[in-house]
MARLUM-212243 format. One record per residue: residue in three letters; x, y, z of N, C-alpha, C in turn. Coordinates in Angstrom, 1 decimal. Layout:
N
REC residu   n_xx   n_yy   n_zz  ca_xx  ca_yy  ca_zz   c_xx   c_yy   c_zz
REC    ala      X      Y      Z      X      Y      Z      X      Y      Z
...
END
This chain:
157
REC residu   n_xx   n_yy   n_zz  ca_xx  ca_yy  ca_zz   c_xx   c_yy   c_zz
REC    met -167.0  157.7   41.9 -166.4  156.2   42.1 -167.3  155.7   42.7
REC    pro -167.8  154.2   41.8 -168.7  153.4   42.4 -168.4  152.6   43.6
REC    gln -169.1  152.5   44.6 -168.9  152.0   45.9 -168.6  150.5   45.5
REC    pro -168.0  150.0   46.7 -167.4  148.4   46.1 -168.5  147.7   46.7
REC    ala -168.5  146.5   45.7 -169.5  145.5   46.2 -169.4  144.8   47.5
REC    arg -170.5  144.3   48.3 -170.3  143.5   49.2 -170.6  142.1   49.1
REC    phe -170.2  141.4   49.8 -170.6  139.7   49.5 -171.5  139.8   50.5
REC    leu -172.2  139.0   50.7 -173.4  138.2   51.4 -173.4  136.8   51.6
REC    glu -173.2  135.8   52.9 -173.2  134.8   52.7 -174.3  134.0   52.9
REC    leu -174.7  133.1   52.0 -176.1  132.4   52.2 -175.8  130.9   52.2
REC    arg -176.4  130.6   53.5 -176.2  129.2   54.4 -177.3  128.5   54.3
REC    cys -177.3  127.3   54.4 -178.1  126.2   54.8 -178.3  126.0   56.2
REC    pro -179.6  126.0   57.1 -179.1  125.6   58.3 -179.4  124.0   58.6
REC    asp -179.6  123.0   57.6 -179.7  122.0   57.9 -178.2  121.1   57.1
REC    cys -178.1  121.5   55.9 -176.8  120.6   55.4 -175.3  121.5   55.6
REC    leu -175.8  122.7   56.3 -174.1  123.7   56.6 -173.9  123.9   54.9
REC    trp -174.5  123.7   54.0 -174.2  124.5   52.9 -173.8  125.8   52.7
REC    lys -173.0  126.6   52.2 -172.8  128.0   52.1 -172.2  128.2   50.8
REC    glu -172.4  129.8   50.8 -172.1  130.6   49.3 -171.7  131.5   49.4
REC    leu -170.8  132.5   49.1 -170.4  133.7   49.1 -171.0  134.4   47.8
REC    cys -172.1  135.3   47.6 -172.9  136.0   46.7 -172.7  137.5   46.9
REC    gly -172.0  137.5   45.5 -171.9  139.2   45.1 -172.9  139.6   44.4
REC    pro -173.1  140.8   44.2 -174.2  141.1   42.9 -174.6  140.6   42.3
REC    glu -174.0  140.2   41.2 -174.5  139.0   40.2 -175.0  137.8   40.4
REC    ala -174.5  137.4   41.5 -175.2  135.8   42.0 -176.4  136.3   43.1
REC    met -176.3  137.8   43.3 -177.7  137.8   44.3 -178.9  137.8   43.4
REC    ile -178.3  138.4   42.2 -179.7  138.8   41.3 -180.0  137.5   40.6
REC    thr -178.9  136.5   40.3 -179.6  135.3   40.0 -180.4  134.6   40.8
REC    trp -180.3  134.6   42.2 -180.9  133.8   43.0 -182.1  134.8   43.0
REC    leu -182.3  135.9   43.0 -183.6  136.7   43.4 -184.6  136.3   41.8
REC    arg -183.7  136.4   40.7 -184.6  135.7   39.1 -185.2  134.5   39.8
REC    gln -184.9  133.4   40.2 -185.2  132.5   40.4 -186.5  132.2   41.4
REC    val -187.0  133.2   42.3 -188.0  133.4   42.7 -188.7  134.4   42.7
REC    gly -188.5  135.4   41.5 -189.4  136.1   40.8 -189.2  137.6   41.2
REC    lys -188.1  137.6   42.0 -188.0  139.1   42.5 -187.3  140.2   41.5
REC    val -186.8  140.2   40.6 -185.9  140.8   39.8 -186.0  140.7   38.0
REC    arg -186.3  141.3   37.7 -186.7  140.9   36.0 -185.7  141.6   35.5
REC    pro -185.6  141.3   34.3 -183.8  141.4   33.5 -184.2  143.2   32.6
REC    gly -182.9  143.8   32.7 -183.3  144.9   32.4 -183.1  146.0   33.4
REC    arg -183.4  145.2   34.4 -183.9  146.5   35.5 -182.8  146.4   36.2
REC    gln -182.3  148.3   36.5 -180.7  148.6   37.6 -181.4  148.8   39.0
REC    met -180.9  148.1   39.9 -181.2  147.9   41.6 -180.0  148.8   42.0
REC    glu -180.0  149.8   42.7 -179.4  149.9   44.1 -178.8  149.0   44.5
REC    leu -177.5  148.9   45.0 -177.0  147.9   45.8 -177.3  147.8   47.1
REC    glu -177.7  148.5   47.7 -178.3  148.9   49.3 -179.7  148.3   48.8
REC    ile -180.5  148.7   48.0 -181.9  148.1   48.1 -181.6  146.3   47.6
REC    leu -180.3  146.4   46.8 -180.1  144.6   46.1 -180.0  143.6   47.8
REC    tyr -179.2  144.3   48.5 -179.1  143.5   49.4 -179.7  143.4   50.6
REC    glu -181.0  144.1   50.6 -181.8  144.5   51.1 -183.4  143.4   51.2
REC    val -183.3  143.6   49.4 -184.3  142.9   49.5 -183.7  141.3   49.1
REC    phe -182.3  140.8   48.6 -182.1  139.3   48.8 -182.3  139.2   50.5
REC    arg -181.8  139.7   51.3 -181.9  139.1   52.7 -183.0  138.9   52.8
REC    ala -184.0  139.9   52.9 -185.8  139.5   52.8 -186.2  138.3   52.2
REC    ser -185.5  137.7   50.9 -185.8  136.8   49.9 -185.1  135.3   50.5
REC    ala -184.5  135.5   51.3 -183.6  134.4   51.4 -184.4  132.9   52.1
REC    gln -185.2  133.4   52.8 -186.5  132.1   53.3 -187.3  131.8   52.2
REC    gln -187.0  132.2   50.8 -187.8  131.7   49.7 -187.0  130.7   49.1
REC    phe -185.3  131.1   49.0 -184.6  129.9   48.5 -184.3  128.9   49.0
REC    cys -183.9  127.9   47.6 -183.9  126.5   48.3 -182.4  126.3   48.0
REC    cys -182.2  125.4   49.0 -180.9  124.6   49.1 -180.4  123.7   47.8
REC    pro -179.5  124.1   47.3 -178.8  123.1   46.2 -178.6  121.7   46.5
REC    arg -178.0  121.9   47.8 -177.4  120.3   47.7 -178.5  119.7   49.1
REC    cys -179.6  119.9   49.8 -180.5  119.1   50.3 -182.0  119.6   49.8
REC    gly -182.2  120.3   48.9 -183.5  121.1   48.9 -184.5  121.6   49.8
REC    arg -183.9  122.1   51.1 -184.7  122.8   51.8 -184.7  123.7   51.6
REC    gln -186.1  124.9   51.6 -186.6  126.2   51.5 -186.5  127.0   52.8
REC    gly -185.6  128.0   52.9 -185.5  128.3   53.6 -183.9  128.9   54.2
REC    leu -183.3  129.4   53.6 -181.7  129.7   53.7 -181.5  131.2   54.6
REC    ala -181.1  130.7   55.2 -180.3  132.5   56.1 -179.0  133.2   55.2
REC    ala -179.2  134.4   55.2 -178.3  135.5   54.5 -177.4  136.3   55.4
REC    ser -176.4  136.7   55.6 -175.6  137.5   56.8 -174.1  138.0   56.2
REC    cys -173.9  138.9   56.4 -172.9  139.5   55.9 -171.9  138.7   55.9
REC    ala -170.8  138.7   54.9 -169.9  137.7   54.8 -168.7  137.6   56.0
REC    pro -168.0  136.7   56.2 -167.2  137.1   57.6 -165.6  138.0   56.7
REC    ala -165.4  138.8   57.5 -164.4  139.4   57.0 -162.8  139.0   57.1
REC    gly -161.7  139.5   56.6 -160.5  139.2   56.8 -159.8  137.7   55.5
REC    his -161.0  137.3   55.1 -160.9  136.3   54.0 -159.7  136.6   52.9
REC    glu -159.1  135.4   52.0 -158.4  136.6   51.3 -158.9  136.7   50.0
REC    trp -160.3  136.4   49.8 -161.3  137.1   48.8 -161.3  138.4   49.0
REC    ser -161.2  139.0   50.3 -162.1  140.3   50.6 -160.8  141.1   50.0
REC    gln -159.6  140.8   49.9 -158.4  141.6   49.9 -158.5  141.9   48.3
REC    glu -159.1  140.9   47.3 -158.8  141.0   45.8 -160.0  141.8   45.1
REC    gly -159.7  142.2   43.9 -160.7  142.9   43.2 -161.9  142.1   42.8
REC    val -162.8  143.4   42.6 -164.0  142.8   42.4 -164.3  142.8   40.7
REC    cys -164.5  141.5   40.2 -165.1  141.7   38.6 -166.4  142.9   38.5
REC    ala -165.9  143.7   37.6 -166.7  144.8   37.2 -168.7  144.2   36.4
REC    lys -168.4  143.4   35.9 -169.5  142.6   35.1 -170.1  141.4   35.8
REC    cys -169.7  140.5   37.0 -170.4  139.7   37.7 -170.2  139.5   38.8
REC    gly -169.3  140.6   39.1 -169.5  141.0   41.3 -168.8  139.8   41.9
REC    arg -167.8  138.6   41.0 -167.4  137.9   41.9 -165.9  138.4   41.9
REC    pro -165.2  137.9   43.1 -163.8  138.4   43.1 -162.8  138.1   42.0
REC    ile -162.0  138.8   41.8 -161.0  138.5   41.0 -159.8  138.2   41.3
REC    gly -158.9  136.7   41.5 -158.1  136.1   42.1 -156.8  137.2   42.1
REC    lys -155.8  137.0   43.0 -154.7  137.4   43.2 -153.6  137.7   42.2
REC    glu -153.6  136.2   41.7 -152.7  135.7   40.5 -152.9  136.7   39.0
REC    arg -154.4  136.9   39.0 -154.9  137.5   37.8 -154.5  138.7   37.7
REC    leu -154.7  139.6   39.0 -154.7  140.7   39.5 -153.1  141.0   39.1
REC    gln -152.1  140.1   39.8 -150.6  140.6   39.6 -149.9  140.5   38.4
REC    ala -150.8  139.1   37.4 -150.3  139.0   36.1 -151.0  140.3   35.1
REC    val -152.2  140.6   35.6 -152.6  141.7   34.3 -153.1  143.0   35.6
REC    pro -152.2  143.7   36.0 -152.5  144.8   36.4 -153.5  145.6   36.2
REC    gly -154.5  146.7   36.9 -155.6  147.2   36.2 -156.7  146.7   35.8
REC    val -156.7  145.2   35.7 -157.7  144.4   35.4 -158.9  144.7   36.0
REC    thr -160.1  145.0   35.0 -161.4  145.1   35.9 -162.0  144.0   35.6
REC    cys -162.1  142.9   35.4 -163.0  141.9   35.1 -162.2  140.4   35.4
REC    cys -162.8  139.3   35.7 -162.7  138.1   35.6 -162.2  137.8   34.4
REC    ala -161.9  136.3   34.5 -161.2  135.8   33.3 -162.6  135.0   32.4
REC    leu -163.2  134.5   33.3 -164.6  134.3   32.6 -165.3  135.4   32.1
REC    cys -165.5  136.2   32.8 -166.3  137.8   32.0 -164.9  138.3   30.7
REC    gln -164.1  137.8   30.7 -162.9  138.5   29.9 -163.2  137.4   28.6
REC    arg -163.0  136.6   28.6 -163.1  135.0   28.0 -164.7  135.6   27.2
REC    asp -165.8  135.7   27.6 -167.0  135.7   27.1 -167.0  137.1   26.4
REC    glu -166.4  138.0   26.8 -166.1  139.7   26.4 -165.3  139.0   24.8
REC    glu -164.3  138.3   25.0 -163.7  138.4   23.3 -164.4  137.6   22.6
REC    arg -165.2  136.5   23.3 -165.8  135.5   22.0 -167.1  136.2   21.4
REC    gly -167.4  137.1   22.4 -168.7  137.9   21.9 -170.0  136.9   22.5
REC    val -169.9  136.5   23.5 -170.7  135.9   24.2 -171.7  136.5   25.2
REC    gln -172.8  136.8   24.8 -173.8  137.7   25.7 -174.4  136.2   26.6
REC    arg -174.5  136.8   27.9 -175.6  136.3   29.0 -176.8  136.2   28.5
REC    ser -177.5  135.2   28.6 -178.6  135.3   28.2 -179.8  134.8   29.0
REC    asp -180.7  135.5   29.0 -181.9  135.6   30.3 -182.9  134.9   29.6
REC    arg -182.8  133.3   29.8 -184.0  132.5   29.2 -184.9  132.5   30.4
REC    asp -184.7  132.8   31.4 -185.7  132.0   32.7 -186.8  133.5   32.6
REC    phe -186.9  134.2   31.9 -187.4  135.2   32.2 -187.9  136.1   30.5
REC    cys -189.2  136.5   30.6 -189.6  137.2   28.9 -189.1  138.3   28.6
REC    pro -188.2  138.5   27.4 -187.8  139.8   27.6 -188.4  140.6   27.0
REC    arg -189.8  140.8   26.8 -190.9  141.7   26.7 -191.4  142.7   28.2
REC    cys -191.6  141.6   29.0 -192.5  142.2   30.7 -191.5  141.5   31.1
REC    gly -190.9  140.6   31.5 -190.0  140.1   32.9 -190.9  139.1   33.6
REC    ala -191.9  138.6   32.7 -192.3  137.4   33.6 -191.6  136.2   33.5
REC    pro -191.8  135.3   34.6 -191.1  134.2   34.2 -191.8  133.4   32.8
REC    leu -190.7  132.6   32.1 -191.1  131.3   31.0 -191.0  130.3   31.3
REC    glu -192.0  129.4   31.1 -192.7  128.3   31.4 -192.5  127.2   30.0
REC    val -192.2  125.9   30.0 -191.9  125.2   29.0 -193.3  125.0   28.6
REC    arg -193.9  124.9   27.3 -195.1  124.6   27.2 -195.0  123.5   25.6
REC    ala -195.7  122.5   25.5 -195.8  121.5   24.5 -196.5  122.5   23.3
REC    val -196.3  121.7   22.2 -196.8  122.5   21.2 -197.1  121.5   19.8
REC    phe -198.2  121.0   19.8 -198.5  119.4   19.1 -198.5  119.6   17.8
REC    glu -197.6  119.0   16.9 -197.7  119.5   15.4 -197.5  118.1   14.7
REC    gly -199.4  117.7   14.7 -199.2  116.1   13.8 -198.9  115.4   15.0
REC    arg -198.0  114.3   14.7 -197.6  113.3   15.8 -196.4  113.6   16.5
REC    arg -195.7  115.0   15.9 -194.5  115.5   16.7 -195.0  116.5   17.8
REC    thr -194.2  116.5   18.9 -194.3  117.3   19.8 -193.0  118.0   20.3
REC    arg -193.1  119.4   20.4 -192.1  120.1   20.8 -192.4  121.1   22.0
REC    tyr -191.4  121.6   22.5 -191.2  122.3   23.8 -190.4  123.2   23.7
REC    val -191.6  124.3   23.7 -190.8  125.9   23.5 -191.2  126.6   24.8
REC    leu -190.1  127.5   24.9 -190.8  128.8   26.0 -191.6  129.8   25.9
REC    lys -192.4  130.0   26.9 -193.5  130.9   26.6 -193.7  131.4   27.5
REC    cys -194.0  133.1   27.6 -194.2  133.9   28.6 -195.5  133.3   29.4
REC    ser -195.3  133.3   30.7 -196.4  132.9   32.0 -197.4  133.7   32.1
REC    ala -197.2  135.2   31.4 -198.4  136.1   31.8 -199.5  136.0   31.6
REC    arg -200.2  136.6   31.2 -201.6  136.2   30.9 -202.9  137.8   30.8
REC    pro -202.5  138.0   29.5 -202.2  137.0   28.0 -200.8  137.2   28.0
REC    pro -200.0  135.9   27.3 -198.8  135.7   27.0 -198.6  137.0   25.9
REC    cys -197.0  137.2   26.2 -196.7  138.0   25.5 -196.0  137.0   23.9
REC    pro -196.5  137.6   22.8 -195.5  137.0   21.8 -194.7  137.1   21.5
REC    leu -193.7  135.6   21.6 -192.0  135.9   21.7 -191.8  135.8   20.2
END
């Protein structure tokens, strides 16, 4: 049986912004600073430690300050009693759990699954995992902007 996902609280010491992060949100934050490559699986305990160690590199979405604090989420809140989505790691609401007993994913992930939508990892190269960067391609009088691998030499996409 898989161990339940823990939530960590990420907060800004300046503007007091905070966010509860499950495993999927942690991976998103870590991808922004280049600590996780797409397609790689990480044990939960290692993920928590890497997330905590990298919090000083994260920028606050509200005030832009670099250097956030990560700590264990406070216990005893309503979300701690809820189920956790198997796909994104976010809490599943009580109403959904009561309406659909035994549900394993949140409404957003369920909707995406029914529509056949897959999450895209456009921030990182699908071949090598290096961050993608926007580059200008000049075609006569026209300029196009494309995503290219930032590795040297770049991977052909």
